[in-house]
C-alpha positions in Angstrom: 39.2 0.0 -8.4 42.1 1.5 -6.3 40.1 4.7 -5.6 37.1 2.6 -4.4 39.3 0.7 -2.1 40.8 3.9 -0.6 37.3 5.3 0.0 36.1 2.1 1.7 39.2 2.0 3.8 38.4 5.5 5.0 35.0 4.3 6.0 36.5 1.5 8.1 39.0 3.9 9.6 36.2 6.3 10.6 34.1 3.6 12.2 37.0 2.0 14.1 38.1 5.4 15.5 34.8 6.0 17.2 35.5 3.0 19.4 31.9 2.2 20.1 30.8 -1.5 20.0 28.1 -0.8 17.4 30.5 1.0 15.2 33.0 -1.9 15.6 30.3 -4.2 14.4 29.6 -2.0 11.4 33.3 -1.9 10.5 33.5 -5.7 10.7 30.4 -6.0 8.5 31.8 -3.5 6.0 35.1 -5.2 5.7 33.5 -8.6 5.4 31.3 -7.5 2.6 34.1 -5.8 0.7 36.3 -9.0 0.9 33.4 -11.2 -0.1 32.4 -9.1 -3.2 35.8 -8.0 -4.4 35.9 -10.6 -7.2 32.2 -10.9 -7.9 32.1 -8.5 -10.8 34.5 -6.6 -13.0 32.6 -3.5 -11.6 32.4 -3.9 -7.8 29.1 -3.4 -6.1 28.7 -0.2 -4.1 28.1 -0.1 -0.4 27.3 3.3 1.1 27.5 4.6 4.7 26.0 7.8 6.0 29.3 9.6 5.6 29.3 8.9 1.9 28.4 12.1 0.0 25.6 10.4 -2.0 24.1 8.4 0.8 21.2 10.7 1.5 20.4 11.1 -2.2 20.5 7.3 -2.7 18.4 6.7 0.4 15.7 9.2 -0.6 15.7 8.0 -4.2 13.5 5.1 -3.5 11.3 6.6 -0.7 7.8 7.1 -2.0 6.1 8.0 1.4 7.8 11.2 2.6 6.3 11.1 6.1 8.9 8.5 7.0 11.8 10.9 6.4 10.7 12.9 9.4 9.0 10.2 11.5 11.9 9.7 13.9 12.4 6.1 12.6 15.9 4.7 12.5 17.6 4.9 9.1 20.1 2.3 7.8 23.8 2.2 8.6 24.5 0.9 5.1 22.8 0.8 1.7 24.0 -2.1 -0.5 23.5 -2.0 -4.2 23.9 -5.5 -5.6 24.9 -5.8 -9.2 25.0 -9.6 -9.3 23.3 -12.3 -7.2 26.4 -13.2 -5.1 26.4 -9.6 -3.7 23.1 -10.4 -1.9 24.6 -13.6 -0.7 27.5 -11.7 0.8 25.1 -9.3 2.5 23.3 -12.2 4.2 26.5 -14.1 5.2 28.3 -11.0 6.5 25.1 -9.7 8.2 24.6 -13.0 10.0 28.2 -13.1 11.0 28.4 -9.6 12.4 24.9 -8.9 13.7 23.6 -6.6 11.0 20.1 -7.2 9.9 18.8 -6.6 6.4 15.8 -4.9 4.9 15.1 -5.3 1.2 13.6 -2.8 -1.2 13.0 -2.9 -4.9 10.8 0.1 -5.8 10.4 1.8 -2.4 6.6 1.8 -2.4 6.3 0.0 0.9 3.2 1.7 2.4 4.7 1.8 6.0 8.4 2.2 5.1 9.4 -1.1 6.6 11.7 -1.9 3.7 14.0 1.0 4.5 13.5 2.3 8.1 13.2 0.7 11.5 10.7 1.4 14.3 12.3 -1.1 16.7 13.2 0.0 20.2 15.9 -2.7 20.4 17.1 -3.0 16.8 20.8 -2.5 16.2 22.5 -1.3 13.1 20.9 -2.5 9.9 21.5 -2.4 6.1 19.1 -1.8 3.3 19.7 -4.1 0.3 18.5 -1.9 -2.6 17.7 -4.2 -5.6 17.4 -1.4 -8.2 20.6 -2.6 -9.8 19.2 -6.1 -10.4 16.7 -5.1 -13.1 17.6 -7.2 -16.1 14.7 -8.5 -18.1 15.0 -11.5 -20.5 11.9 -12.3 -22.4 11.4 -15.6 -24.1 8.5 -14.9 -26.4 8.4 -18.4 -27.8 8.3 -20.0 -24.3 5.9 -17.2 -23.0 8.1 -16.6 -20.0 10.5 -13.9 -18.8 13.2 -13.8 -16.2 12.9 -10.4 -14.4 15.3 -9.0 -11.8 13.5 -8.1 -8.6 14.7 -4.5 -8.8 12.9 -3.9 -12.1 9.8 -1.8 -12.0 6.4 -2.9 -13.5 6.8 -0.2 -16.2 10.1 -1.7 -17.3 8.6 -5.2 -17.3 5.6 -4.0 -19.4 7.8 -2.2 -21.9 10.2 -5.1 -22.4 7.4 -7.7 -22.7 5.5 -5.7 -25.3 8.7 -5.0 -27.2 9.3 -8.8 -27.5 5.7 -9.6 -28.4 2.7 -7.4 -29.1 0.4 -10.2 -28.0 2.0 -11.0 -24.7 1.3 -9.3 -21.3 1.7 -9.8 -17.6 -1.1 -9.4 -15.0 0.2 -7.0 -12.3 -0.4 -3.6 -10.8 -1.4 -0.2 -12.2 1.5 2.0 -11.0 4.5 1.5 -13.4 7.1 2.7 -10.8 6.4 -0.1 -8.3 9.2 -2.6 -8.0 8.3 -6.1 -8.9 10.2 -7.6 -5.9 7.6 -6.3 -3.4 4.5 -6.4 -5.6 4.8 -10.0 -6.7 5.7 -11.3 -3.3 2.6 -9.8 -1.7 0.2 -10.9 -4.5 -0.1 -8.3 -7.2 -3.6 -7.2 -8.1 -4.4 -5.4 -11.4 -6.6 -5.0 -14.4 -6.0 -8.5 -15.8 -6.7 -10.4 -12.6 -10.2 -11.5 -13.4 -8.8 -13.2 -16.6 -5.4 -14.5 -15.4 -5.2 -14.1 -11.6 -2.6 -12.2 -9.6 1.0 -11.5 -10.5 2.0 -14.1 -7.9 -0.3 -16.7 -9.6 1.9 -16.4 -12.7 5.4 -17.0 -11.1 6.9 -20.2 -12.3 10.4 -20.0 -10.7 12.6 -17.7 -8.7 16.2 -17.2 -7.5 16.3 -16.5 -3.8 19.0 -16.0 -1.2 18.0 -17.7 2.0 19.0 -17.1 5.6 22.1 -19.3 5.1 23.3 -17.2 2.2 22.5 -19.9 -0.3 21.2 -19.1 -3.8 18.2 -21.3 -4.4 15.7 -22.0 -7.2 12.3 -23.6 -7.1 13.9 -27.0 -7.5 16.4 -26.6 -4.6 14.2 -24.6 -2.1 11.3 -27.0 -1.9 7.7 -26.4 -2.8 6.7 -25.1 0.6 9.1 -22.2 0.4 8.1 -21.5 -3.2 4.5 -21.5 -2.0 5.2 -19.1 0.8 7.0 -16.4 -1.2 4.1 -16.0 -3.6 1.8 -13.9 -1.5 3.4 -14.3 1.9 5.9 -11.5 1.6 9.2 -12.8 0.3 11.3 -10.6 2.6 10.1 -12.7 5.5 12.0 -15.6 4.1 15.0 -14.3 2.2 16.0 -12.0 -0.7 14.3 -12.8 -4.0 16.8 -11.5 -6.7 14.8 -12.6 -9.8 11.4 -14.1 -10.8 10.6 -16.2 -13.8 7.1 -15.0 -15.0 4.5 -16.8 -17.1 3.4 -14.3 -19.8 -0.3 -14.3 -20.8 -1.9 -13.8 -24.2 -3.5 -10.4 -25.0 -5.1 -9.2 -28.2 -3.2 -6.7 -30.4 -5.8 -4.2 -29.5 -8.1 -4.0 -26.5 -10.5 -1.4 -25.3 -10.4 0.9 -22.2 -13.0 3.3 -21.0 -13.8 5.7 -18.2 -17.2 7.1 -17.1 -17.8 9.4 -14.1 -21.0 10.0 -12.3 -21.9 12.3 -9.3 -24.6 11.7 -6.7 -27.1 13.7 -8.8 -26.3 11.4 -11.8 -27.0 8.2 -9.9 -23.6 7.3 -8.5 -25.0 5.5 -5.5 -27.3 3.4 -7.5 -24.5 2.5 -10.0 -22.1 1.5 -7.3 -24.7 -0.5 -5.4 -25.4 -2.4 -8.6 -21.7 -2.7 -9.6 -20.7 -4.5 -6.4 -23.0 -7.4 -7.0 -22.5 -7.9 -10.8 -18.9 -6.8 -11.5 -17.5 -10.1 -10.0 -19.8 -12.0 -12.3 -18.9 -10.3 -15.6 -17.3 -12.4 -18.4 -13.6 -12.8 -17.5 -12.7 -10.5 -20.5 -14.4 -7.6 -18.8 -13.0 -5.7 -15.8 -14.5 -2.6 -14.3 -13.3 -1.0 -11.2 -14.7 2.1 -9.3 -12.9 5.1 -7.8 -14.9 7.2 -5.4 -13.9 10.7 -4.0 -15.6 13.8 -2.6 -15.3 16.8 -4.9 -16.2 20.4 -4.6 -15.5 23.1 -2.0 -15.8 21.9 1.5 -18.3 21.1 2.9 -21.5 22.8 1.7 -21.0 22.3 -2.1 -19.5 18.9 -2.0 -20.7 15.8 -3.8 -19.5 12.3 -4.4 -18.0 11.4 -7.8 -17.7 7.7 -8.8 -15.4 7.0 -11.8 -15.8 3.6 -13.4 -12.7 2.5 -15.3 -12.9 -0.5 -17.5 -11.0 -2.8 -19.8 -12.3 -5.3 -22.3 -10.0 -7.8 -24.1 -11.5 -7.0 -27.5 -12.6 -4.2 -29.9 -14.6 -1.1 -29.2 -17.7 -2.6 -30.8 -17.3 -5.8 -28.7 -16.8 -3.8 -25.6 -20.0 -1.8 -26.1 -21.9 -5.0 -26.6 -20.4 -6.6 -23.5 -21.1 -3.6 -21.2 -24.6 -3.2 -22.6 -25.3 -6.8 -21.8 -23.7 -6.9 -18.3 -24.0 -3.3 -17.0 -26.3 -1.3 -19.3 -27.1 1.3 -16.6 -23.5 2.6 -16.7 -24.3 4.1 -20.2 -20.9 3.6 -21.8 -20.7 5.3 -25.2 -18.4 4.8 -28.1 -16.7 8.2 -27.4 -15.9 7.0 -23.8 -13.7 4.2 -25.3 -10.2 4.0 -26.7 -8.7 1.1 -28.6 -5.2 0.6 -27.4 -2.5 -2.0 -27.2 -2.0 -3.8 -23.9 1.2 -1.8 -23.1 -0.6 1.5 -23.9 -3.3 0.5 -21.5 -0.8 0.3 -18.7 -0.2 4.1 -19.1 -3.9 4.9 -19.6 -4.8 3.6 -16.1 -1.9 5.5 -14.5 -3.1 8.7 -16.1 0.0 9.0 -18.2 0.3 9.9 -21.9 -0.5 6.5 -23.4 0.9 7.2 -26.8 4.5 7.4 -25.5 5.3 4.0 -24.0 8.9 5.0 -23.2 7.3 6.8 -20.2 7.1 3.3 -18.6 10.9 3.4 -18.2 10.9 6.2 -15.7 11.4 5.1 -12.1 10.2 8.5 -10.7 6.6 8.4 -9.4 4.1 11.1 -10.4 3.8 12.5 -6.8 6.4 13.3 -4.1 4.2 13.3 -1.0 3.1 11.7 2.2 0.2 9.2 2.3 -1.7 6.7 4.3 -3.7 3.7 3.1 -5.8 0.9 4.5 -7.7 -2.0 2.9 -10.7 -4.2 3.3 -12.5 -7.1 1.6 -16.2 -7.1 1.0 -18.2 -10.3 1.0 -21.8 -9.1 1.1 -23.2 -6.1 -0.9 -23.4 -2.9 1.0 -26.9 -1.3 1.0 -27.7 2.0 -0.7 -28.7 3.4 2.7 -25.3 2.5 4.1 -23.6 4.1 1.1 -25.5 7.3 1.7 -24.1 7.3 5.3 -20.6 6.7 4.0 -20.9 9.5 1.5 -22.0 11.9 4.3 -18.8 11.2 6.3 -16.6 11.6 3.2 -18.2 14.9 2.3 -17.7 16.3 5.8 -14.1 15.1 6.0 -10.7 16.5 5.4 -9.7 19.1 2.8 -7.4 16.5 1.4 -10.0 14.0 0.3 -9.9 10.3 1.0 -10.2 8.2 -2.1 -11.8 4.7 -2.1 -10.7 2.3 -4.8 -12.8 -0.7 -5.5 -11.2 -3.7 -7.3 -13.6 -6.4 -8.6 -13.0 -10.1 -7.8 -14.5 -13.1 -9.6 -13.3 -14.8 -12.7 -9.9 -16.5 -12.2 -9.6 -15.2 -8.7 -12.5 -17.3 -7.6 -11.3 -20.4 -9.5 -7.9 -20.6 -7.8 -8.0 -22.3 -4.4 -7.3 -20.1 -1.4 -4.3 -22.2 -0.3 -2.8 -22.7 -3.8 -0.3 -20.0 -2.9 0.1 -18.0 0.3 -2.3 -15.2 -0.9 -5.6 -16.4 0.6 -8.3 -13.9 -0.5 -10.3 -15.8 -3.1 -13.8 -17.1 -3.6 -16.4 -15.4 -1.4 -15.0 -11.9 -1.8 -16.9 -9.5 -4.1 -14.2 -6.9 -4.2 -11.3 -5.2 -2.4 -11.3 -1.7 -1.1 -8.2 0.5 -0.8 -8.7 3.7 1.3 -6.0 6.2 0.2 -5.2 9.7 1.4 -2.3 11.9 0.1 -1.0 15.2 1.5 1.9 17.5 0.8 2.4 19.3 4.1 5.3 18.2 6.2 4.3 19.4 9.7 3.9 16.6 12.3 0.5 18.0 13.5 -0.9 17.9 10.0 0.2 14.3 9.5 -1.3 13.2 12.8 -4.6 14.9 11.9 -4.8 13.0 8.6 -3.9 9.7 10.2 -6.5 10.2 12.9 -9.2 11.0 10.3 -8.3 7.9 8.2 -8.4 5.6 11.3 -11.8 6.9 12.2 -13.2 6.4 8.7 -11.8 2.9 8.7 -13.5 2.1 12.0 -16.8 3.4 10.7 -16.5 0.9 7.8 -16.4 -2.1 10.2 -20.1 -3.2 9.8 -19.8 -3.4 6.1 -16.7 -5.5 5.5 -15.3 -8.9 6.2 -14.9 -10.0 9.9 -13.4 -12.6 12.1 -10.9 -11.7 11.0 -11.3 -8.4 9.2 -9.1 -9.2 6.2 -6.4 -6.9 4.8 -4.1 -7.0 1.7 -0.4 -7.3 2.5 0.7 -4.9 -0.3 -1.5 -2.2 1.3 0.5 -2.6 4.5 -1.1 -1.1 7.6 1.0 -0.8 10.8 -2.2 0.0 12.7 -3.1 -3.7 12.5 -0.4 -4.4 15.0 3.4 -4.5 15.1 6.3 -5.7 17.2 9.2 -3.4 18.4 11.2 -6.3 19.9 13.9 -6.9 17.3 13.9 -10.5 16.3 11.7 -11.6 19.2 8.2 -11.5 17.8 6.0 -14.4 19.0 3.6 -16.4 16.9 0.7 -15.3 19.1 1.7 -11.6 18.8 2.1 -11.8 15.1 -1.3 -13.4 14.7 -2.8 -9.9 15.2 -1.7 -8.9 11.7 -0.8 -12.3 10.2 -4.3 -13.7 10.3 -5.7 -10.6 8.7 -3.2 -10.6 5.8 -3.0 -14.4 5.4 -6.2 -15.8 7.1 -5.8 -19.6 7.6 -2.6 -19.7 5.6 -0.8 -17.8 8.4 0.0 -21.0 10.4 1.6 -22.7 7.4 3.6 -19.6 6.6 5.0 -19.6 10.2 5.9 -23.3 9.9 7.8 -22.6 6.6 9.5 -19.8 8.4 10.5 -22.1 11.3 12.1 -24.5 8.7 14.0 -21.9 6.6 14.8 -19.1 9.1 14.4 -20.5 12.6 16.4 -17.7 14.2 14.2 -15.1 12.5 17.1 -13.2 10.8 14.7 -11.7 8.3 12.7 -9.8 10.9 10.6 -6.7 10.6 7.9 -5.1 12.7 5.1 -6.9 10.8 7.0 -10.0 9.9 6.1 -13.7 10.1 7.9 -15.4 13.1 8.8 -19.1 13.3 5.8 -21.2 14.4 5.7 -22.4 18.0 2.9 -24.6 19.2 
């Protein structure tokens, strides 16, 4: 405890000796935070500055998109690692008092890095509140609920839920290293969504630190704020430190399968058929499609479509269900594996599914740069149009773009589009994620990939939703628009991206923002500003 105080005192001394106003602000914030958290835990929370030896390692530990390490964006003046809820309260109170804005990250998978870097031309010093220390998971199997710290990863949640009950699950995303704090607050799609809805549809309570530094629950925050943070991006409204999740029933064994087809094996016909019928399968059946160009570029390339599926039942029942609903796919018994639900979480992430302890690693499979975009499709795309799309993909970059198609229907169509802030419900056939990964670090290479991705996205315009062209918040895309005026984004300006992420729910979200954070303390480049008529 004494050594920690000495180190922090050295930080303050260093900042004060530079005599710049910004550094004086930082010193005041640091001192305020230390005083506020000194008695919050027997093991004090850590706060790191750039002159801390481990600052760079800690900052990079949760960065999943490496292009932001060399993008010229501003990095934080502090990283705060809360160990108890009051630490996040102290960060807000001291930040408000001393002019330090906060950005919040849980797993670091933010597609545009806005949870840990700043692109603002006017932004002053800021701190990153890294929630990875708030990762406790308390499962109540009898009540079918779990309290989960916002810094836990999906893998940690899946492992602990399954350990408590082999017939309980939670509907969320495929990647086990994603932090629940970000995924749930933006919606949370996954392979149980047609049966049970999104992750955000299955949140029953939260603990949230608001812009006044108060720790609120569903009962004390009001239903409008509870509505907003389920699908509206919780970081727009405060810091969610924990979620109470509704667990869902799963059979002791379910069946997964994977079938790949190239153009010569009828991939176009299969995908054309899939897009109309997959949303109308029985709720127990989920089949998504992953499409990529394979082969040496460009003369010997073809398109490969991989259909990944899950059925909440035995192998025999799966074969019967697929034969009834999608016989042309030709799924065979040898394509299927009977697994537990928790094993299936590893199967879809291409990990060794017989070692569930692999879910406890926070390290992603790749250390790379990437760019993604998203669309929603409301009318089937014709086979002729698909052929044109394939031509562009096969003539494209050496690092191939992947298209990931997630089926809608089932429970997603049953829930009203204003039940929570996530609005993309009935009328959508499926969602598309466009995803490109690369490992080079040169700026020119990155720009070439970004340019190609943007052109491909533009080419898809005639085939997807319009007025507005909808997008999924968790596949954040800075190309939709952004503000660089720190704290001063207008409602009209934010409509450029807000109406695409939230459709007609955007106005209500901005009105909630006006009530709970009228000064827009929780600001970011693609945030929700307070509503002004």
